[in-house]
C-alpha positions, 0 to 999 in steps of 0.5 A: 519530539516523542510524539513527533516521532509517533505521528511520523510513524503513523503516517508512513505505515499509511503510506506502506499500507495504500501503498500494499493496496494500491499494489495487491488490487494492480497485479489482482489485475494484472494476473484478471488480464493475464487470465482471460488473454 
């Protein structure tokens, strides 16, 4: 039970980490587009 909860928490952390990375990349792209146009 405890191991399962820890495993799900680590998966959730990975999902949050990757979503933050994607949002940062999208934000940088949007700022570049706004800057160059």
